[in-house]
Structure formats: structure tokens, C-alpha cells
Phi, psi and omega in degrees: 000150181281124181272354180277138178294152181288162179297328179300311182289329175298323183275316190252359184302303182290322174299325177293318178300315180295322178294319178294317177300313181296315181296314180293325177295317179293315180294319179295323178295329180282322192245358187234161177232170181051267182298328179293326176297317179294315180296320181295322177297316180292311185294329178271338180280327181299310178299324178294318178295321178295317178297320177296319179298314183281345178266351179295131182295136179247152174275135178285163179295325179293319179292324179292326179288330180284334181284129180294140180284149178270145177273190185297331181281351179095352180276144178302149185293340181271000181285144177294151180250000000 
């Protein structure tokens, strides 16, 4: 048997997980109390946290290479001594 995951799960696995989390969080918030309140906060917060993580601006490798590295004292290496 083939041990590699199918192309379908490679593409849609995490979006399906996020959709299930969101759906269970919304339904639980509507019909449940106490433990349901906690689950709805977690289930609705995880997708928001993931979106925030992936939308945070990142420095590209080219921009990081152009920035002078700091030495042990914290001063840029091109600074006069």
C-alpha cells in the first residue's frame, strides 16, 4: 500500500480541520453552557490565531542578508569602534 498521503489531503487537510473547528465552535456557542463556552472560545480562537500568524509580515531572506549583523555588544558590525 502507498504510505504517501493523497494530493487531496495535502491540499485540503488543514482547511477542513479549521472548518470543523469553526463549525463546532459556533454550534457549541449556540447550544451549550459552561464547558461549551470554553470550547467555543478555543475552537473559534485557533483559526483566528492561525490567520494572525500567517498574516504577520515576515522579512525575506534577501532583506535579512542586506542588514548588517550585530556583534556580541549589539552594535552593528559596520559601526566605528
